[in-house]
N, C-alpha and C positions, 0 to 999 in steps of 0.2 A: 186355797184350799177352801171347797164348800164343803159344810156339814149340813144333812137333812136333820132339822130339829122339830118333829111332829110335820105340820105343813109348811112351816118357814124353813127356807134353806139359808145358811148364814154363813157369810164369807170369813173365815178365821184369819185372813192375812191382811182385813182392813184394819186400821186404828180402831174404830168402834168394836172391839171384842166382845163376846159374850163368855159367861164365866164358863161355860164346858168347853170352851177352845183352848183353856190355860194346859201347856204340857201336850198337846196333839202332836204325835209325831207323822212324819211325811214318808211315805216310802219306805218303812221299816227302819229309818233312822231317827234320831232325838232330834227333836227341833232346836234351832240355834237361839243361843241365849239373849233375851231382850237386854237394850241397853238401859244403863240408870236414868234417871229422868234429870238430875245433875249433868249428863254427857249430852245432852240435847242442847243445839247452840243456833239462833236465827244467822241466815246466809248460808247453812250447810246442807248438803245432800245426804239422804238416807235410804238405804236397800231394805225394803220387806222381803218376808219369807217367800212372797209370791212373786211376781214378775214387774211390779210396779217399784217405783223410786219416786221419791217425794224431797222438795225442796222447802226447808222452813223459812217462811218469811217473818214471821214475829213470834214473840212469846211474851203475852201480857196476863198478869195475875192468873200463872198456873193454865191460860188457855193458848194452846199452841195455833198458829194460822199457817198452813201449808197448802201447797199445790202440788199436783202429780208433774210428771216431766212433759207428758202428752196433753195436757189439758190447761186453758188458762184461768180456770177456775179455782176459786181460793175456799180450803174447807178450814172449819173450826174443829177442834176435839181437845180433852184434857191431856195434858201434859204426861200422865201415869199411860192414858190408854195408847198416846203415840208412842213411849217409850217401850211398851209392850209389843208394839205392832213392827217396830224395826230392830234390825239385829245389827248394822254395822253402817259407819260413816263411808259415803264413797264420792269420789271427785264429782263437783257440778259441770253440767255441760255448758260451752261457752256460748 
């Protein structure tokens, strides 16, 4: 979900969310509840509020390394931001 914030478009479904995205409703529905930080585990896959799915590679000192199902690139973000961006665990592809 993209929000226009002045001149900058912000993607509220990405882990690096901005403060004004919190509680943003989609299609008139309330947003899904984010997971707790302690629920995030390495080797598990998670669904975002958007069309993306993430696989957690590792968690080191509060930094989550993950990748999307469609890209081999690894991305790092804080565990709080990651937990806010995902809302449920899903089975990983084989």
